[in-house]
TORPA-108676 format. One record per residue (C-alpha): residue number from 1; residue in one letter; x negated, y, z negated. Coordinates in Angstrom, 3 decimals. Example, Ala and Ser with C-alpha at 12.3 -4.5 7.8 and 13.67 -1.06 7.14 Angstrom:
# TORPA-108676
<r><i>1</i><aa>A</aa><x>-12.300</x><y>-4.500</y><z>-7.800</z></r>
<r><i>2</i><aa>S</aa><x>-13.670</x><y>-1.060</y><z>-7.140</z></r>
END
This chain:
# TORPA-108676
<r><i>1</i><aa>M</aa><x>-31.061</x><y>36.707</y><z>9.105</z></r>
<r><i>2</i><aa>S</aa><x>-34.616</x><y>38.588</y><z>7.739</z></r>
<r><i>3</i><aa>R</aa><x>-35.282</x><y>38.150</y><z>4.059</z></r>
<r><i>4</i><aa>V</aa><x>-34.886</x><y>41.579</y><z>3.414</z></r>
<r><i>5</i><aa>Q</aa><x>-31.131</x><y>41.308</y><z>4.530</z></r>
<r><i>6</i><aa>L</aa><x>-30.685</x><y>38.282</y><z>2.560</z></r>
<r><i>7</i><aa>A</aa><x>-31.833</x><y>39.784</y><z>-0.764</z></r>
<r><i>8</i><aa>L</aa><x>-29.489</x><y>42.509</y><z>-0.372</z></r>
<r><i>9</i><aa>I</aa><x>-26.344</x><y>40.382</y><z>0.100</z></r>
<r><i>10</i><aa>L</aa><x>-27.998</x><y>38.608</y><z>-2.833</z></r>
<r><i>11</i><aa>A</aa><x>-28.111</x><y>41.898</y><z>-4.637</z></r>
<r><i>12</i><aa>V</aa><x>-24.731</x><y>42.939</y><z>-3.672</z></r>
<r><i>13</i><aa>L</aa><x>-22.928</x><y>39.620</y><z>-4.507</z></r>
<r><i>14</i><aa>G</aa><x>-24.518</x><y>39.661</y><z>-7.910</z></r>
<r><i>15</i><aa>C</aa><x>-23.139</x><y>43.037</y><z>-8.778</z></r>
<r><i>16</i><aa>A</aa><x>-19.780</x><y>42.090</y><z>-7.811</z></r>
<r><i>17</i><aa>E</aa><x>-17.041</x><y>41.563</y><z>-10.010</z></r>
<r><i>18</i><aa>P</aa><x>-16.091</x><y>38.106</y><z>-11.024</z></r>
<r><i>19</i><aa>T</aa><x>-13.015</x><y>36.927</y><z>-9.579</z></r>
<r><i>20</i><aa>A</aa><x>-12.618</x><y>33.686</y><z>-11.561</z></r>
<r><i>21</i><aa>I</aa><x>-10.303</x><y>33.748</y><z>-15.045</z></r>
<r><i>22</i><aa>S</aa><x>-12.575</x><y>33.408</y><z>-17.867</z></r>
<r><i>23</i><aa>P</aa><x>-10.676</x><y>30.853</y><z>-20.820</z></r>
<r><i>24</i><aa>R</aa><x>-11.721</x><y>33.589</y><z>-23.588</z></r>
<r><i>25</i><aa>P</aa><x>-10.053</x><y>36.907</y><z>-23.324</z></r>
<r><i>26</i><aa>A</aa><x>-12.588</x><y>39.515</y><z>-21.086</z></r>
<r><i>27</i><aa>E</aa><x>-13.436</x><y>42.690</y><z>-22.843</z></r>
<r><i>28</i><aa>P</aa><x>-11.202</x><y>45.820</y><z>-21.755</z></r>
<r><i>29</i><aa>T</aa><x>-12.201</x><y>47.067</y><z>-18.729</z></r>
<r><i>30</i><aa>I</aa><x>-11.392</x><y>50.773</y><z>-18.224</z></r>
<r><i>31</i><aa>V</aa><x>-9.977</x><y>51.770</y><z>-15.143</z></r>
<r><i>32</i><aa>E</aa><x>-9.516</x><y>55.186</y><z>-13.686</z></r>
<r><i>33</i><aa>Q</aa><x>-7.703</x><y>56.104</y><z>-10.366</z></r>
<r><i>34</i><aa>A</aa><x>-7.537</x><y>59.284</y><z>-8.465</z></r>
<r><i>35</i><aa>Q</aa><x>-5.342</x><y>59.891</y><z>-5.411</z></r>
<r><i>36</i><aa>V</aa><x>-8.256</x><y>59.104</y><z>-3.019</z></r>
<r><i>37</i><aa>N</aa><x>-11.437</x><y>58.511</y><z>-4.794</z></r>
<r><i>38</i><aa>S</aa><x>-11.465</x><y>55.826</y><z>-7.778</z></r>
<r><i>39</i><aa>Y</aa><x>-13.595</x><y>54.253</y><z>-10.056</z></r>
<r><i>40</i><aa>S</aa><x>-13.519</x><y>51.457</y><z>-12.714</z></r>
<r><i>41</i><aa>I</aa><x>-15.966</x><y>50.327</y><z>-15.404</z></r>
<r><i>42</i><aa>N</aa><x>-16.811</x><y>46.821</y><z>-16.377</z></r>
<r><i>43</i><aa>A</aa><x>-17.125</x><y>47.125</y><z>-20.057</z></r>
<r><i>44</i><aa>A</aa><x>-18.758</x><y>43.247</y><z>-20.398</z></r>
<r><i>45</i><aa>D</aa><x>-21.746</x><y>43.998</y><z>-18.161</z></r>
<r><i>46</i><aa>R</aa><x>-21.590</x><y>47.746</y><z>-18.513</z></r>
<r><i>47</i><aa>T</aa><x>-21.349</x><y>48.594</y><z>-14.860</z></r>
<r><i>48</i><aa>V</aa><x>-19.328</x><y>51.595</y><z>-13.266</z></r>
<r><i>49</i><aa>Y</aa><x>-17.554</x><y>50.917</y><z>-9.534</z></r>
<r><i>50</i><aa>V</aa><x>-17.240</x><y>53.627</y><z>-7.695</z></r>
<r><i>51</i><aa>T</aa><x>-15.190</x><y>54.095</y><z>-4.585</z></r>
<r><i>52</i><aa>L</aa><x>-15.511</x><y>57.438</y><z>-2.586</z></r>
<r><i>53</i><aa>K</aa><x>-13.206</x><y>57.972</y><z>-0.167</z></r>
<r><i>54</i><aa>Q</aa><x>-12.512</x><y>62.147</y><z>0.697</z></r>
<r><i>55</i><aa>M</aa><x>-14.513</x><y>64.711</y><z>-0.169</z></r>
<r><i>56</i><aa>R</aa><x>-12.079</x><y>67.500</y><z>0.630</z></r>
<r><i>57</i><aa>G</aa><x>-8.544</x><y>67.703</y><z>0.875</z></r>
<r><i>58</i><aa>E</aa><x>-5.582</x><y>66.319</y><z>-1.127</z></r>
<r><i>59</i><aa>G</aa><x>-6.543</x><y>64.908</y><z>-4.463</z></r>
<r><i>60</i><aa>E</aa><x>-8.833</x><y>65.927</y><z>-7.371</z></r>
<r><i>61</i><aa>P</aa><x>-11.863</x><y>68.011</y><z>-6.671</z></r>
<r><i>62</i><aa>V</aa><x>-15.049</x><y>65.875</y><z>-6.424</z></r>
<r><i>63</i><aa>R</aa><x>-17.154</x><y>67.850</y><z>-8.864</z></r>
<r><i>64</i><aa>E</aa><x>-14.026</x><y>67.349</y><z>-11.560</z></r>
<r><i>65</i><aa>F</aa><x>-14.008</x><y>63.700</y><z>-10.512</z></r>
<r><i>66</i><aa>M</aa><x>-17.545</x><y>63.151</y><z>-11.025</z></r>
<r><i>67</i><aa>G</aa><x>-17.471</x><y>64.907</y><z>-14.410</z></r>
<r><i>68</i><aa>R</aa><x>-14.914</x><y>62.407</y><z>-15.217</z></r>
<r><i>69</i><aa>M</aa><x>-16.444</x><y>59.444</y><z>-13.795</z></r>
<r><i>70</i><aa>F</aa><x>-20.023</x><y>60.162</y><z>-15.179</z></r>
<r><i>71</i><aa>N</aa><x>-18.369</x><y>61.371</y><z>-19.045</z></r>
<r><i>72</i><aa>S</aa><x>-16.689</x><y>57.830</y><z>-18.881</z></r>
<r><i>73</i><aa>A</aa><x>-20.002</x><y>55.875</y><z>-17.691</z></r>
<r><i>74</i><aa>D</aa><x>-21.511</x><y>57.677</y><z>-20.599</z></r>
<r><i>75</i><aa>S</aa><x>-18.850</x><y>56.444</y><z>-23.685</z></r>
<r><i>76</i><aa>V</aa><x>-19.102</x><y>53.194</y><z>-22.809</z></r>
<r><i>77</i><aa>A</aa><x>-23.199</x><y>53.424</y><z>-21.962</z></r>
<r><i>78</i><aa>A</aa><x>-22.889</x><y>52.218</y><z>-18.379</z></r>
<r><i>79</i><aa>R</aa><x>-26.427</x><y>50.348</y><z>-17.093</z></r>
<r><i>80</i><aa>R</aa><x>-25.526</x><y>49.740</y><z>-14.059</z></r>
<r><i>81</i><aa>L</aa><x>-23.763</x><y>52.221</y><z>-10.626</z></r>
<r><i>82</i><aa>V</aa><x>-22.469</x><y>50.730</y><z>-7.858</z></r>
<r><i>83</i><aa>I</aa><x>-21.395</x><y>53.207</y><z>-5.039</z></r>
<r><i>84</i><aa>D</aa><x>-19.107</x><y>52.872</y><z>-2.333</z></r>
<r><i>85</i><aa>L</aa><x>-19.938</x><y>55.587</y><z>0.194</z></r>
<r><i>86</i><aa>R</aa><x>-18.731</x><y>53.568</y><z>3.457</z></r>
<r><i>87</i><aa>S</aa><x>-15.191</x><y>55.257</y><z>3.876</z></r>
<r><i>88</i><aa>I</aa><x>-16.998</x><y>59.288</y><z>3.773</z></r>
<r><i>89</i><aa>E</aa><x>-16.958</x><y>59.871</y><z>7.458</z></r>
<r><i>90</i><aa>A</aa><x>-17.274</x><y>63.449</y><z>7.241</z></r>
<r><i>91</i><aa>S</aa><x>-17.452</x><y>65.580</y><z>4.583</z></r>
<r><i>92</i><aa>D</aa><x>-19.677</x><y>68.911</y><z>3.917</z></r>
<r><i>93</i><aa>G</aa><x>-23.095</x><y>68.264</y><z>2.127</z></r>
<r><i>94</i><aa>P</aa><x>-23.343</x><y>70.233</y><z>-0.565</z></r>
<r><i>95</i><aa>L</aa><x>-19.996</x><y>68.021</y><z>-2.353</z></r>
<r><i>96</i><aa>L</aa><x>-22.231</x><y>65.458</y><z>-2.704</z></r>
<r><i>97</i><aa>V</aa><x>-24.147</x><y>67.357</y><z>-5.017</z></r>
<r><i>98</i><aa>P</aa><x>-22.606</x><y>66.204</y><z>-8.361</z></r>
<r><i>99</i><aa>L</aa><x>-23.038</x><y>62.838</y><z>-7.744</z></r>
<r><i>100</i><aa>I</aa><x>-26.373</x><y>63.143</y><z>-6.675</z></r>
<r><i>101</i><aa>K</aa><x>-27.427</x><y>65.574</y><z>-10.149</z></r>
<r><i>102</i><aa>G</aa><x>-25.474</x><y>62.997</y><z>-12.176</z></r>
<r><i>103</i><aa>V</aa><x>-27.474</x><y>59.958</y><z>-11.233</z></r>
<r><i>104</i><aa>V</aa><x>-30.724</x><y>61.860</y><z>-11.433</z></r>
<r><i>105</i><aa>T</aa><x>-30.222</x><y>62.968</y><z>-15.081</z></r>
<r><i>106</i><aa>R</aa><x>-29.628</x><y>59.566</y><z>-16.561</z></r>
<r><i>107</i><aa>D</aa><x>-32.658</x><y>57.511</y><z>-16.523</z></r>
<r><i>108</i><aa>R</aa><x>-30.367</x><y>54.127</y><z>-17.075</z></r>
<r><i>109</i><aa>F</aa><x>-29.429</x><y>54.717</y><z>-13.444</z></r>
<r><i>110</i><aa>I</aa><x>-32.779</x><y>55.147</y><z>-11.810</z></r>
<r><i>111</i><aa>R</aa><x>-34.506</x><y>52.880</y><z>-12.883</z></r>
<r><i>112</i><aa>P</aa><x>-34.959</x><y>49.760</y><z>-10.510</z></r>
<r><i>113</i><aa>G</aa><x>-31.482</x><y>47.531</y><z>-10.815</z></r>
<r><i>114</i><aa>G</aa><x>-29.798</x><y>50.314</y><z>-12.067</z></r>
<r><i>115</i><aa>L</aa><x>-28.036</x><y>52.254</y><z>-8.623</z></r>
<r><i>116</i><aa>L</aa><x>-26.458</x><y>50.394</y><z>-5.907</z></r>
<r><i>117</i><aa>L</aa><x>-25.209</x><y>52.161</y><z>-3.154</z></r>
<r><i>118</i><aa>I</aa><x>-22.994</x><y>50.937</y><z>-0.009</z></r>
<r><i>119</i><aa>V</aa><x>-23.116</x><y>52.635</y><z>3.414</z></r>
<r><i>120</i><aa>G</aa><x>-21.544</x><y>51.870</y><z>6.460</z></r>
<r><i>121</i><aa>A</aa><x>-21.730</x><y>51.774</y><z>10.622</z></r>
<r><i>122</i><aa>N</aa><x>-19.656</x><y>55.272</y><z>10.063</z></r>
<r><i>123</i><aa>S</aa><x>-21.575</x><y>56.762</y><z>7.260</z></r>
<r><i>124</i><aa>F</aa><x>-23.545</x><y>59.955</y><z>8.684</z></r>
<r><i>125</i><aa>S</aa><x>-24.422</x><y>62.789</y><z>8.059</z></r>
<r><i>126</i><aa>P</aa><x>-23.522</x><y>63.990</y><z>4.664</z></r>
<r><i>127</i><aa>V</aa><x>-23.905</x><y>60.298</y><z>3.233</z></r>
<r><i>128</i><aa>Q</aa><x>-27.224</x><y>60.243</y><z>4.866</z></r>
<r><i>129</i><aa>N</aa><x>-28.538</x><y>62.775</y><z>3.142</z></r>
<r><i>130</i><aa>A</aa><x>-27.011</x><y>61.661</y><z>-0.355</z></r>
<r><i>131</i><aa>A</aa><x>-28.862</x><y>58.176</y><z>0.599</z></r>
<r><i>132</i><aa>T</aa><x>-32.051</x><y>60.184</y><z>1.542</z></r>
<r><i>133</i><aa>L</aa><x>-32.117</x><y>62.181</y><z>-2.008</z></r>
<r><i>134</i><aa>L</aa><x>-31.055</x><y>59.126</y><z>-4.106</z></r>
<r><i>135</i><aa>R</aa><x>-33.776</x><y>57.424</y><z>-2.481</z></r>
<r><i>136</i><aa>Q</aa><x>-36.063</x><y>60.118</y><z>-3.376</z></r>
<r><i>137</i><aa>Y</aa><x>-35.303</x><y>60.581</y><z>-6.940</z></r>
<r><i>138</i><aa>A</aa><x>-34.172</x><y>57.486</y><z>-8.104</z></r>
<r><i>139</i><aa>N</aa><x>-34.544</x><y>53.443</y><z>-7.215</z></r>
<r><i>140</i><aa>P</aa><x>-31.342</x><y>52.360</y><z>-4.965</z></r>
<r><i>141</i><aa>V</aa><x>-30.724</x><y>49.233</y><z>-3.674</z></r>
<r><i>142</i><aa>F</aa><x>-28.985</x><y>49.825</y><z>-0.726</z></r>
<r><i>143</i><aa>A</aa><x>-26.407</x><y>47.347</y><z>0.639</z></r>
<r><i>144</i><aa>Y</aa><x>-24.781</x><y>47.775</y><z>4.343</z></r>
END
């Protein structure tokens, strides 16, 4: 295992939601679910976890979903954004514009450590385009 792979694994694990039960009451967590896409905000460390599963089709339009997600993130002054793109297998690239625009217009997400992108073996064309643009204009950490 290379040092780069190890560093990426450690970064992903460092951003993972805690699984242990805290002896003290945890701060409230905002959870928002859509039919196909979802996000949650861990209020304790102000991290937004976004799972994109579908860019077209049934459910809420992606532009509306992204608007709600970024409004919620702004309301808690989120410092970190974790975006899981592994389930996007095919879509139209322009549908990712609200995601890219939302990230690059918020300084806290373009700073080093502010953005983590999770991609997978099935990620292609639109996801690659979005990842390339975010890499150019932000400082994402990539996890595979």
